[in-house]
C-alpha positions in Angstrom: -26.6 -30.6 -41.7 -24.6 -29.5 -38.6 -26.7 -28.7 -35.5 -25.9 -24.9 -35.4 -27.0 -24.6 -39.0 -30.3 -26.4 -38.2 -30.9 -24.1 -35.3 -30.3 -21.0 -37.5 -32.6 -22.3 -40.3 -35.3 -23.1 -37.8 -35.0 -19.6 -36.2 -35.2 -17.9 -39.6 -38.2 -20.0 -40.6 -40.1 -19.1 -37.3 -39.3 -15.4 -37.7 -40.4 -15.4 -41.3 -43.6 -17.2 -40.4 -44.3 -14.9 -37.5 -43.8 -11.8 -39.7 -46.1 -13.1 -42.4 -48.8 -14.0 -39.9 -48.6 -10.6 -38.1 -48.8 -8.7 -41.3 -51.8 -10.7 -42.4 -53.5 -9.7 -39.2 -52.8 -6.0 -39.9 -49.7 -5.3 -37.9 -46.6 -3.7 -39.4 -43.8 -5.8 -38.0 -40.2 -5.1 -38.6 -37.9 -2.1 -38.1 -40.6 0.6 -37.4 -43.3 -1.2 -35.5 -45.6 1.0 -33.5 -46.3 -0.4 -30.0 -48.3 0.7 -27.0 -47.2 0.2 -23.4 -49.6 -0.5 -20.5 -49.6 3.2 -19.6 -50.8 4.1 -23.2 -47.6 5.5 -24.6 -47.0 4.9 -28.3 -43.5 4.4 -29.6 -41.6 2.7 -32.4 -39.4 -0.4 -31.8 -37.9 -3.3 -33.8 -40.4 -6.2 -33.7 -39.1 -9.4 -35.3 -40.8 -12.6 -34.0 -38.4 -15.0 -32.3 -35.5 -12.4 -32.4 -35.1 -10.5 -29.2 -32.0 -9.1 -27.4 -33.5 -6.3 -25.3 -36.9 -7.7 -24.3 -38.6 -10.7 -22.7 -40.8 -12.3 -25.3 -44.3 -13.4 -24.3 -45.6 -14.4 -27.7 -47.9 -11.5 -28.8 -46.5 -9.1 -26.2 -43.1 -8.2 -24.7 -41.7 -6.8 -21.5 -39.3 -4.0 -22.4 -38.4 -0.4 -21.6 -40.7 2.4 -22.7 -38.7 5.3 -24.0 -41.5 7.8 -23.3 -42.2 7.0 -19.7 -38.8 5.6 -18.9 -40.3 2.5 -17.3 -40.4 -1.2 -17.9 -43.7 -2.3 -19.2 -45.7 -4.9 -21.2 -45.9 -3.7 -24.8 -48.0 -4.9 -27.7 -47.9 -4.0 -31.4 -50.7 -1.7 -32.6 -52.7 -2.4 -35.8 -51.9 0.1 -38.5 -55.5 0.8 -39.4 -56.3 1.8 -35.8 -53.6 4.6 -35.8 -54.4 8.2 -36.7 -51.8 10.3 -38.4 -51.2 12.1 -35.1 -50.6 8.7 -33.4 -48.1 7.7 -36.1 -46.3 11.1 -35.8 -46.2 10.8 -32.0 -44.8 7.2 -32.2 -42.1 8.2 -34.7 -40.8 10.9 -32.3 -40.2 8.2 -29.7 -38.1 5.4 -30.9 -36.6 2.5 -28.9 -33.1 1.2 -29.5 -32.5 -0.2 -33.0 -31.8 -3.6 -31.6 -34.4 -6.4 -31.8 
């Protein structure tokens, strides 16, 4: 198998494993992941493990721009069961770029 193909297969495997692990822990990872910045703002972003173009990945957290406070911050995904319906509505009104 050519090296570029091996890298692609490994990246897809890591991303799929990370998504499965995150969902098993109660996080909704993918296109509409609710995250919280260090200032407490809730917003939606694309969260795919091992795939990032607009953020610095720190494993379970990222450094990226917060669209609510217009600042760069450490953000972490929020467990679905800890969100109220008002929290979900607030986060859906503030979406980050649709790029992982």
